[in-house]
C-alpha positions as CSV (number, residue, x, y, z in Angstrom):
1,X,97.9,102.9,100.9
2,X,96.6,99.5,99.9
3,X,93.8,98.1,97.8
4,X,90.7,99.4,99.5
5,X,87.9,97.0,98.9
6,X,86.2,93.8,99.9
7,X,86.4,90.7,97.7
8,X,83.1,91.8,96.2
9,X,84.4,95.1,94.9
10,X,87.4,93.3,93.4
11,X,85.3,90.6,91.7
12,X,82.5,92.9,90.7
13,X,83.9,93.9,87.4
14,X,84.8,90.5,86.3
15,X,81.5,89.3,84.9
16,X,79.0,91.4,83.0
17,X,76.4,88.6,83.3
18,X,76.8,88.5,87.0
19,X,76.3,92.3,87.2
20,X,73.0,92.0,85.3
21,X,71.9,89.1,87.6
22,X,72.5,91.0,90.8
23,X,70.5,94.0,89.6
24,X,67.5,91.7,89.3
25,X,67.7,90.7,93.0
26,X,66.0,92.3,95.9
27,X,67.9,95.1,97.5
28,X,67.6,93.4,100.8
29,X,69.8,90.4,99.6
30,X,73.4,90.1,100.8
31,X,74.9,90.4,97.3
32,X,78.4,90.4,98.7
33,X,77.9,86.9,100.1
34,X,76.1,85.8,96.9
35,X,79.0,86.9,94.7
36,X,81.5,85.2,97.0
37,X,79.5,81.9,96.9
38,X,79.3,82.0,93.1
39,X,83.0,82.5,92.7
40,X,83.8,79.7,95.1
41,X,81.5,77.3,93.3
42,X,83.2,78.2,90.0
43,X,86.6,77.5,91.6
44,X,85.4,74.2,92.8
45,X,84.2,73.2,89.4
46,X,87.6,74.1,88.0
47,X,89.5,72.2,90.6
48,X,90.9,75.2,92.4
49,X,90.7,73.9,96.0
50,X,90.0,75.7,99.2
51,X,92.1,74.8,102.2
52,X,92.0,76.1,105.8
53,X,94.7,75.3,108.5
54,X,94.3,76.1,112.2
55,X,96.9,77.1,114.7
56,X,96.4,78.6,118.2
57,X,94.2,81.6,117.8
58,X,94.4,81.6,114.0
59,X,92.8,80.3,110.8
60,X,94.9,80.3,107.7
61,X,93.0,80.1,104.4
62,X,94.0,79.8,100.7
63,X,93.0,78.5,97.3
64,X,95.3,76.4,95.2
65,X,95.3,74.2,92.2
66,X,97.2,71.1,93.5
67,X,98.7,70.2,90.1
68,X,102.4,70.0,91.0
69,X,103.5,72.5,88.5
70,X,105.7,75.6,89.0
71,X,104.2,77.7,91.9
72,X,102.9,81.2,91.5
73,X,101.7,82.9,94.7
74,X,99.4,86.0,94.3
75,X,99.0,88.2,97.4
76,X,96.0,90.5,97.4
77,X,95.7,94.1,98.7
78,X,94.3,95.6,101.8
79,X,90.7,94.6,102.5
80,X,90.5,92.1,99.6
81,X,90.9,88.4,99.4
82,X,92.7,85.9,97.1
83,X,89.6,84.8,95.2
84,X,88.2,88.3,95.2
85,X,91.2,90.0,93.6
86,X,92.6,87.2,91.4
87,X,89.5,85.3,90.3
88,X,90.0,85.7,86.6
89,X,93.8,85.3,86.8
90,X,93.5,82.0,88.6
91,X,91.0,80.6,86.2
92,X,93.2,81.6,83.2
93,X,96.4,80.1,84.6
94,X,95.1,77.1,86.6
95,X,96.3,74.5,84.1
96,X,99.8,76.1,83.5
97,X,101.0,76.7,87.0
98,X,100.3,75.8,90.6
99,X,98.3,78.9,91.4
100,X,98.2,79.8,95.1
101,X,95.9,82.5,96.5
102,X,96.3,83.1,100.2
103,X,94.0,85.2,102.3
104,X,96.2,87.4,104.5
105,X,95.4,87.6,108.2
106,X,92.3,89.7,109.0
107,X,91.3,89.4,105.3
108,X,89.0,87.0,103.4
109,X,88.7,83.8,105.4
110,X,92.0,84.1,107.3
111,X,91.4,85.1,110.9
112,X,93.4,85.8,114.1
113,X,92.4,86.5,117.7
114,X,96.0,87.4,118.5
115,X,96.9,91.1,118.9
116,X,99.7,90.9,116.3
117,X,99.0,93.0,113.3
118,X,102.6,93.1,112.1
119,X,104.0,92.4,108.7
120,X,106.1,89.7,110.3
121,X,103.0,87.9,111.4
122,X,101.8,87.9,107.8
123,X,105.1,86.6,106.6
124,X,105.0,83.7,109.1
125,X,101.3,83.1,108.1
126,X,102.4,82.8,104.4
127,X,105.3,80.5,105.2
128,X,102.9,78.2,107.3
129,X,100.4,78.0,104.4
130,X,103.1,77.1,101.9
131,X,104.4,74.4,104.3
132,X,100.9,73.1,104.8
133,X,100.3,72.4,101.1
134,X,103.9,71.2,100.8
135,X,105.2,73.8,98.4
136,X,108.9,72.7,98.2
137,X,109.9,74.5,95.0
138,X,110.9,78.2,94.9
139,X,107.9,80.4,94.1
140,X,107.1,83.3,91.9
141,X,105.7,85.8,94.4
142,X,103.5,88.6,93.2
143,X,102.1,91.1,95.8
144,X,99.7,94.0,95.2
145,X,99.7,97.0,97.5
146,X,99.6,95.7,101.1
147,X,100.3,92.3,99.7
148,X,103.4,93.7,98.0
149,X,104.7,94.8,101.4
150,X,104.2,91.3,102.8
151,X,105.9,89.8,99.6
152,X,108.9,92.1,99.9
153,X,109.6,91.1,103.5
154,X,108.9,87.4,102.8
155,X,111.4,87.4,99.9
156,X,114.0,89.0,102.1
157,X,113.4,86.6,105.0
158,X,113.2,83.5,102.8
159,X,115.4,84.1,99.8
160,X,115.7,80.4,99.0
161,X,111.9,80.0,98.8
162,X,111.4,82.8,96.2
163,X,112.5,82.4,92.6
164,X,111.4,85.9,91.5
165,X,109.5,88.7,93.2
166,X,107.0,91.1,91.7
167,X,106.2,94.4,93.5
168,X,102.8,95.5,92.1
169,X,101.6,99.0,92.9
170,X,102.9,98.7,96.5
171,X,104.3,101.2,99.0
172,X,107.2,99.2,100.2
173,X,109.2,102.4,100.5
174,X,108.7,106.1,99.7
175,X,105.2,106.6,101.0
176,X,103.8,108.8,103.7
177,X,100.7,109.3,105.8
178,X,100.9,113.0,104.9
179,X,100.5,112.2,101.2
180,X,97.7,109.7,101.8
181,X,95.7,112.0,104.1
182,X,96.2,115.0,101.8
183,X,94.9,112.9,98.9
184,X,91.9,111.8,101.0
185,X,91.0,115.3,102.1
186,X,91.3,116.6,98.5
187,X,88.6,114.1,97.5
188,X,86.2,115.0,100.4
189,X,87.1,112.1,102.7
190,X,88.3,112.6,106.3
191,X,91.4,110.4,106.2
192,X,93.1,107.5,104.4
193,X,91.3,105.2,106.9
194,X,88.0,106.1,105.3
195,X,89.4,105.6,101.8
196,X,90.7,102.1,102.6
197,X,87.8,101.1,104.8
198,X,84.7,103.1,103.6
199,X,81.9,103.8,106.0
200,X,79.4,105.2,103.5
201,X,78.4,105.4,99.9
202,X,80.5,108.5,99.1
203,X,83.6,107.0,100.6
204,X,83.0,103.8,98.7
205,X,82.8,105.7,95.4
206,X,86.0,107.7,96.2
207,X,87.8,104.5,97.2
208,X,86.9,102.7,93.9
209,X,87.7,105.9,91.9
210,X,91.3,105.4,93.2
211,X,91.3,101.7,92.6
212,X,90.1,101.9,89.0
213,X,91.1,104.1,86.1
214,X,87.6,103.7,84.7
215,X,85.3,102.8,87.5
216,X,82.3,100.8,86.4
217,X,78.8,102.0,87.1
218,X,77.6,100.7,90.5
219,X,74.0,101.5,91.7
220,X,73.7,103.1,95.1
221,X,72.0,100.1,96.6
222,X,75.0,97.9,95.6
223,X,77.4,100.4,97.1
224,X,75.4,100.4,100.3
225,X,75.7,96.7,100.5
226,X,79.4,96.8,99.7
227,X,79.8,99.0,102.8
228,X,77.3,97.2,105.0
229,X,78.5,93.6,104.3
230,X,81.9,94.1,102.8
231,X,83.6,97.0,104.7
232,X,82.0,97.6,108.1
233,X,82.1,94.1,109.5
234,X,85.9,93.8,109.2
235,X,86.8,97.5,109.6
236,X,87.9,97.3,113.2
237,X,90.4,94.5,112.6
238,X,91.7,95.8,109.3
239,X,92.3,99.4,110.5
240,X,94.7,97.9,113.1
241,X,96.8,96.5,110.1
242,X,97.0,100.1,108.9
243,X,97.8,101.4,112.4
244,X,100.8,99.1,112.4
245,X,102.1,100.4,109.1
246,X,101.6,104.1,109.9
247,X,103.2,103.8,113.3
248,X,106.3,102.5,111.6
249,X,106.3,104.8,108.6
250,X,109.9,106.1,108.9
251,X,111.3,102.6,109.8
252,X,109.6,101.1,106.7
253,X,110.6,103.9,104.4
254,X,114.2,103.7,105.5
255,X,114.4,99.9,105.2
256,X,116.7,98.7,102.4
257,X,115.6,95.3,101.3
258,X,118.4,92.7,100.7
259,X,116.8,90.7,98.0
260,X,118.7,87.9,96.3
261,X,116.3,87.0,93.5
262,X,115.2,88.9,90.3
263,X,112.8,91.7,91.2
264,X,110.1,93.2,88.9
265,X,108.1,96.3,89.6
266,X,104.8,96.7,87.8
267,X,102.5,99.8,88.1
268,X,99.3,101.3,86.7
269,X,100.2,104.6,85.0
270,X,97.2,106.4,86.5
271,X,97.6,105.1,90.1
272,X,97.0,108.1,92.3
273,X,96.7,106.1,95.5
274,X,100.3,104.9,95.2
275,X,101.7,107.3,92.7
276,X,104.2,106.6,89.9
277,X,106.8,108.6,91.8
278,X,106.9,105.9,94.4
279,X,107.4,103.2,91.7
280,X,110.3,105.2,90.1
281,X,111.9,105.8,93.4
282,X,111.8,102.0,94.2
283,X,113.3,101.2,90.8
284,X,116.1,103.6,91.4
285,X,116.9,102.6,95.0
286,X,117.2,98.9,94.0
287,X,118.8,99.4,90.5
288,X,116.0,97.4,88.9
289,X,116.6,97.2,85.1
290,X,114.1,98.9,82.8
291,X,113.3,95.5,81.3
292,X,111.9,94.5,84.7
293,X,109.9,97.7,85.2
294,X,106.5,97.4,83.5
295,X,104.0,100.2,83.3
296,X,100.4,99.3,82.4
297,X,98.7,102.1,80.4
298,X,95.2,103.4,81.3
299,X,95.3,101.6,84.6
300,X,95.2,102.7,88.2
301,X,95.7,100.5,91.3
302,X,94.1,97.3,90.1
303,X,95.8,96.3,86.8
304,X,94.9,92.7,87.1
305,X,91.2,93.6,87.2
306,X,91.1,96.4,84.7
307,X,93.5,94.8,82.2
308,X,93.2,91.1,83.1
309,X,94.5,89.8,79.8
310,X,97.6,92.0,79.9
311,X,98.3,91.0,83.5
312,X,97.9,87.3,82.7
313,X,100.3,87.7,79.7
314,X,102.8,89.4,82.0
315,X,102.8,86.4,84.3
316,X,103.3,84.0,81.4
317,X,106.2,86.2,80.1
318,X,108.1,86.2,83.4
319,X,107.5,82.5,84.0
320,X,109.2,81.7,80.7
321,X,112.4,83.6,81.7
């Protein structure tokens, strides 16, 4: 239902040199943590700043460029993080826009001890983070997968804060557990929970086969670490996010969003996890013009990783409108 990976699996494909380096390390190293540290250091060198704000029972974390330019907010998918998913995007656009990469609650470095796994909690979390870094101009809001659901509800609740909305391979409507579980079982995985939060090497491979149109080669020892250090430690909390969505499947599918800003829908043409039929149904329900419906060829669920330059060009294009 959402992007099923840790920040490592999202960032893994970005640098061929990094891939070669990790292969030379001992298999006992926590490579997930190593990649994360390396990405953070590069952000620091490029003046993409880390910020954490605390409220009762919660830590709210994001990266942002602090340059006072027009704001672009990029929301990651389920199980990922802002830096993990949008690493290359942020580096490419850091001088052109105020790039903001939030970690949604129970993902990345944003944490909560409260038993609220709702979309509304994520919406309030995003609003607090924007207030905390004093974003006073309307934002361009781009949300992938689970992040697209959060973006859709945020834009409806705060229409004056959103200049334009981009729904990116996201099941905001027209998606069912029956489809997700049928897809999972057809691939030899017990349920969608195991696809989105893998518990072993096989599930990790199936998960990334759905994320990528052309999954890169990943040795078994790296997959094992992705599960051990990336998926399993956060699985308990993250599956509760999925529980919330699945318990409200009919309510969310029936919801008709009352957006007041231009809306774009972008999709990978080979996305099997959230199929093209969902994209076309969303476009039809909300009368979105063809000029605002962008299909990326030879891509699955992670266009911004597989076709980074095209995704970056798309952002520049809509920012010029």
